DSSP file (Angstrom, degrees, kcal/mol; ACC not computed):
  #  RESIDUE AA STRUCTURE BP1 BP2  ACC     N-H-->O    O-->H-N    N-H-->O    O-->H-N    TCO  KAPPA ALPHA  PHI   PSI    X-CA   Y-CA   Z-CA
    1    1 A M              0   0    0      0, 0.0     2,-0.7     0, 0.0     0, 0.0   0.000 360.0 360.0 360.0 124.3    0.0    0.0    0.0
    2    2 A N        -     0   0    0      2,-0.0     2,-0.5     0, 0.0     0, 0.0  -0.895 360.0-176.3-107.0 112.8    1.5    3.3   -1.1
    3    3 A I        -     0   0    0     -2,-0.7     2,-0.8     4,-0.0     3,-0.1  -0.927  18.2-146.2-112.8 128.4    0.3    6.3    0.9
    4    4 A S     >  -     0   0    0     -2,-0.5     4,-2.5     1,-0.2     5,-0.2  -0.830   6.3-165.1 -92.2 111.0    1.3    9.8    0.0
    5    5 A I  H  > S+     0   0    0     -2,-0.8     4,-2.8     1,-0.2     5,-0.2   0.912  90.0  53.4 -60.9 -42.0    1.6   11.8    3.3
    6    6 A R  H  > S+     0   0    0      1,-0.2     4,-2.9     2,-0.2     5,-0.2   0.948 110.7  45.4 -58.3 -49.6    1.6   15.1    1.4
    7    7 A S  H  > S+     0   0    0      1,-0.2     4,-2.6     2,-0.2    -1,-0.2   0.902 112.9  51.4 -61.4 -41.3   -1.6   14.2   -0.5
    8    8 A H  H  X S+     0   0    0     -4,-2.5     4,-2.5     2,-0.2    -1,-0.2   0.927 112.4  45.1 -61.9 -46.2   -3.2   13.0    2.7
    9    9 A I  H  X S+     0   0    0     -4,-2.8     4,-1.9     2,-0.2    -2,-0.2   0.937 114.1  48.4 -64.7 -47.6   -2.3   16.2    4.6
   10   10 A F  H  X S+     0   0    0     -4,-2.9     4,-0.7    -5,-0.2    -2,-0.2   0.912 113.8  47.7 -60.0 -41.6   -3.4   18.5    1.7
   11   11 A N  H >< S+     0   0    0     -4,-2.6     3,-0.7    -5,-0.2     4,-0.3   0.912 111.0  50.9 -65.5 -42.7   -6.7   16.6    1.4
   12   12 A N  H 3< S+     0   0    0     -4,-2.5     3,-0.2     1,-0.2    -1,-0.2   0.812 120.0  34.8 -64.8 -30.2   -7.3   16.7    5.2
   13   13 A F  H >< S+     0   0    0     -4,-1.9     3,-1.6    -5,-0.2    -1,-0.2   0.350  83.8 104.8-107.8   5.7   -6.8   20.5    5.3
   14   14 A K  T << S+     0   0    0     -4,-0.7    -1,-0.1    -3,-0.7    -2,-0.1   0.815  92.4  34.4 -60.7 -31.0   -8.2   21.6    2.0
   15   15 A D  T 3  S+     0   0    0     -4,-0.3    -1,-0.3    -3,-0.2     2,-0.1   0.247  94.8 121.2-105.6  12.4  -11.4   23.0    3.5
   16   16 A S    <   -     0   0    0     -3,-1.6     2,-0.1     1,-0.1    -3,-0.1  -0.412  56.9-130.7 -78.4 150.3   -9.8   24.2    6.8
   17   17 A T     >  -     0   0    0     -2,-0.1     4,-2.1     1,-0.1     5,-0.2  -0.431  31.3-103.4 -85.7 170.2   -9.8   27.7    8.0
   18   18 A K  H  > S+     0   0    0      1,-0.2     4,-2.6     2,-0.2     5,-0.2   0.895 125.5  53.6 -59.2 -39.5   -6.7   29.6    9.2
   19   19 A K  H  > S+     0   0    0      2,-0.2     4,-2.8     1,-0.2    -1,-0.2   0.909 106.4  51.5 -63.5 -42.3   -8.0   29.0   12.7
   20   20 A D  H  > S+     0   0    0      2,-0.2     4,-2.3     1,-0.2    -1,-0.2   0.918 111.5  47.1 -59.5 -44.6   -8.3   25.3   12.1
   21   21 A I  H  X S+     0   0    0     -4,-2.1     4,-2.3     2,-0.2    -2,-0.2   0.932 112.8  49.2 -64.1 -45.7   -4.7   25.1   10.8
   22   22 A R  H  X S+     0   0    0     -4,-2.6     4,-3.0     1,-0.2     5,-0.2   0.925 111.7  48.7 -59.5 -46.8   -3.4   27.1   13.7
   23   23 A L  H  X S+     0   0    0     -4,-2.8     4,-2.7     1,-0.2     5,-0.2   0.897 110.2  51.7 -61.7 -41.1   -5.2   24.9   16.3
   24   24 A S  H  X S+     0   0    0     -4,-2.3     4,-2.1    -5,-0.2    -1,-0.2   0.914 113.2  44.1 -62.7 -43.0   -3.9   21.7   14.6
   25   25 A I  H  X S+     0   0    0     -4,-2.3     4,-2.4     2,-0.2     5,-0.3   0.946 114.2  49.4 -66.9 -48.3   -0.4   23.0   14.8
   26   26 A D  H  X S+     0   0    0     -4,-3.0     4,-2.7     1,-0.2     5,-0.2   0.914 113.3  46.7 -57.7 -44.6   -0.7   24.3   18.3
   27   27 A E  H  X S+     0   0    0     -4,-2.7     4,-2.8    -5,-0.2    -1,-0.2   0.908 111.2  51.1 -65.5 -42.5   -2.2   21.0   19.5
   28   28 A A  H  X>S+     0   0    0     -4,-2.1     5,-1.3    -5,-0.2     4,-0.7   0.906 115.3  42.4 -62.5 -41.6    0.4   18.8   17.8
   29   29 A V  H ><5S+     0   0    0     -4,-2.4     3,-0.5     2,-0.2    -2,-0.2   0.924 116.1  48.0 -70.9 -44.6    3.3   20.8   19.3
   30   30 A K  H 3<5S+     0   0    0     -4,-2.7    -2,-0.2    -5,-0.3    -1,-0.2   0.907 115.0  44.7 -62.7 -43.1    1.7   21.1   22.8
   31   31 A D  H 3<5S-     0   0    0     -4,-2.8    -1,-0.2    -5,-0.2    -2,-0.2   0.590  97.3-138.8 -79.3 -10.0    0.9   17.3   22.9
   32   32 A E  T <<5 -     0   0    0     -4,-0.7     2,-0.7    -3,-0.5    -3,-0.2   0.895  34.2-178.4  50.3  43.3    4.3   16.3   21.6
   33   33 A D    > < -     0   0    0     -5,-1.3     3,-1.1    -6,-0.2     4,-0.4  -0.646  22.8-160.3 -80.2 111.5    2.5   13.8   19.5
   34   34 A E  G >  S+     0   0    0     -2,-0.7     3,-0.9     1,-0.3    -1,-0.2   0.780  88.2  64.1 -62.2 -28.1    5.0   11.7   17.4
   35   35 A I  G 3  S+     0   0    0      1,-0.2     4,-0.3     2,-0.1    -1,-0.3   0.810  99.6  52.5 -68.2 -29.1    2.2   10.7   15.0
   36   36 A T  G <> S+     0   0    0     -3,-1.1     4,-2.3     1,-0.2    -1,-0.2   0.549  82.3  92.7 -85.2  -6.8    1.7   14.2   13.9
   37   37 A L  H <> S+     0   0    0     -3,-0.9     4,-2.3    -4,-0.4    -1,-0.2   0.891  82.7  52.6 -57.1 -43.1    5.4   14.9   13.0
   38   38 A P  H  > S+     0   0    0      0, 0.0     4,-1.8     0, 0.0    -1,-0.2   0.914 110.1  49.6 -60.1 -39.1    5.0   13.9    9.4
   39   39 A G  H  > S+     0   0    0     -4,-0.3     4,-2.2    -3,-0.2    -2,-0.2   0.906 110.1  49.5 -64.6 -41.2    2.1   16.3    9.0
   40   40 A L  H  X S+     0   0    0     -4,-2.3     4,-2.6     1,-0.2    -1,-0.2   0.856 107.4  56.6 -64.6 -33.4    4.1   19.1   10.6
   41   41 A G  H  X S+     0   0    0     -4,-2.3     4,-2.4    -5,-0.2    -1,-0.2   0.881 105.4  50.1 -63.5 -38.3    6.9   18.2    8.2
   42   42 A V  H  X S+     0   0    0     -4,-1.8     4,-2.2     2,-0.2    -2,-0.2   0.921 110.6  49.7 -65.6 -43.3    4.6   18.7    5.2
   43   43 A F  H  X S+     0   0    0     -4,-2.2     4,-2.5     1,-0.2    -2,-0.2   0.915 111.1  49.5 -60.2 -42.3    3.5   22.1    6.7
   44   44 A F  H  X S+     0   0    0     -4,-2.6     4,-3.2     1,-0.2     5,-0.2   0.905 108.2  53.5 -63.9 -40.5    7.2   23.0    7.1
   45   45 A E  H  X S+     0   0    0     -4,-2.4     4,-2.8     2,-0.2    -1,-0.2   0.911 109.9  47.5 -59.5 -43.2    7.9   22.0    3.5
   46   46 A V  H  X S+     0   0    0     -4,-2.2     4,-1.5     2,-0.2    -2,-0.2   0.926 114.0  47.5 -63.3 -45.2    5.1   24.3    2.3
   47   47 A L  H  < S+     0   0    0     -4,-2.5     4,-0.3     2,-0.2    -2,-0.2   0.937 114.4  46.5 -60.2 -48.0    6.4   27.1    4.4
   48   48 A W  H >< S+     0   0    0     -4,-3.2     3,-1.4     1,-0.2    -2,-0.2   0.927 111.1  50.7 -61.9 -48.0   10.0   26.6    3.2
   49   49 A D  H 3< S+     0   0    0     -4,-2.8    -1,-0.2     1,-0.3    -2,-0.2   0.777 113.7  45.5 -64.3 -26.1    9.1   26.3   -0.5
   50   50 A S  T 3< S+     0   0    0     -4,-1.5     2,-0.3    -3,-0.2    -1,-0.3   0.377  95.2 100.9 -98.3   5.0    7.1   29.5   -0.3
   51   51 A S    <   -     0   0    0     -3,-1.4     2,-0.0    -4,-0.3    -3,-0.0  -0.636  70.0-123.3 -94.4 147.5    9.7   31.5    1.6
   52   52 A S     >  -     0   0    0     -2,-0.3     4,-2.6     1,-0.1     5,-0.2  -0.286  36.1-101.6 -72.2 168.5   12.2   34.0    0.3
   53   53 A N  H  > S+     0   0    0      1,-0.2     4,-2.3     2,-0.2     5,-0.1   0.883 124.9  53.3 -61.0 -37.9   15.9   33.5    0.9
   54   54 A D  H  > S+     0   0    0      2,-0.2     4,-1.9     1,-0.2    -1,-0.2   0.922 110.2  46.5 -63.0 -43.8   15.7   36.1    3.7
   55   55 A K  H  > S+     0   0    0      2,-0.2     4,-2.4     1,-0.2    -2,-0.2   0.901 110.7  52.8 -66.1 -40.4   12.8   34.3    5.4
   56   56 A K  H  X S+     0   0    0     -4,-2.6     4,-2.6     1,-0.2    -1,-0.2   0.897 108.1  51.3 -60.6 -40.2   14.7   30.9    5.0
   57   57 A N  H  X S+     0   0    0     -4,-2.3     4,-2.5     2,-0.2    -1,-0.2   0.886 109.2  50.8 -63.9 -38.2   17.7   32.5    6.7
   58   58 A E  H  X S+     0   0    0     -4,-1.9     4,-2.5     2,-0.2    -2,-0.2   0.911 110.8  48.8 -63.6 -42.6   15.5   33.7    9.6
   59   59 A I  H  X S+     0   0    0     -4,-2.4     4,-2.6     2,-0.2    -2,-0.2   0.934 112.9  46.8 -62.8 -46.9   14.0   30.2    9.9
   60   60 A V  H  X S+     0   0    0     -4,-2.6     4,-3.1     2,-0.2    -2,-0.2   0.914 112.4  50.3 -62.6 -43.1   17.5   28.6   10.0
   61   61 A E  H  X S+     0   0    0     -4,-2.5     4,-2.8     2,-0.2     5,-0.2   0.916 111.1  49.1 -61.4 -43.6   18.7   31.2   12.5
   62   62 A S  H  X S+     0   0    0     -4,-2.5     4,-2.2     2,-0.2    -2,-0.2   0.929 114.7  44.2 -62.3 -46.1   15.8   30.6   14.7
   63   63 A L  H  X S+     0   0    0     -4,-2.6     4,-2.7     2,-0.2    -2,-0.2   0.924 113.8  50.6 -63.3 -45.2   16.3   26.8   14.6
   64   64 A Y  H  X S+     0   0    0     -4,-3.1     4,-2.3     1,-0.2    -2,-0.2   0.926 111.5  47.5 -59.1 -47.4   20.0   27.1   15.1
   65   65 A S  H  X S+     0   0    0     -4,-2.8     4,-2.0     1,-0.2    -1,-0.2   0.920 113.4  47.5 -61.9 -44.7   19.6   29.4   18.1
   66   66 A K  H  X S+     0   0    0     -4,-2.2     4,-1.3    -5,-0.2    -1,-0.2   0.911 112.3  49.3 -64.7 -42.0   17.0   27.1   19.7
   67   67 A L  H  < S+     0   0    0     -4,-2.7     4,-0.3     1,-0.2    -1,-0.2   0.885 110.7  50.3 -65.3 -38.1   19.2   24.0   19.1
   68   68 A K  H >< S+     0   0    0     -4,-2.3     3,-1.0     1,-0.2    -1,-0.2   0.864 108.1  53.0 -68.0 -36.1   22.2   25.6   20.6
   69   69 A K  H 3< S+     0   0    0     -4,-2.0    -1,-0.2     1,-0.2    -2,-0.2   0.786 105.7  55.2 -69.0 -27.0   20.3   26.7   23.7
   70   70 A N  T 3<        0   0    0     -4,-1.3    -1,-0.2     1,-0.2    -2,-0.2   0.476 360.0 360.0 -86.6  -2.1   19.2   23.1   24.2
   71   71 A N    <         0   0    0     -3,-1.0    -1,-0.2    -4,-0.3    -2,-0.2   0.438 360.0 360.0 -94.9 360.0   22.7   21.7   24.3
């Protein structure tokens, strides 16, 4: 069985409001639910692909800073 996570996520959220998307992300992060990580990865991919180089640098800087603080 071949399941496309991307297609599944896009299909699940195609009729969602901004509030629905925000709540889903907030809940997934708050609950630290490992099952939702692939879906968050799809959201990150969409964010990354639609970001300018400056925004990508901001994202990387934010991730880098957070990872360094946790070491």
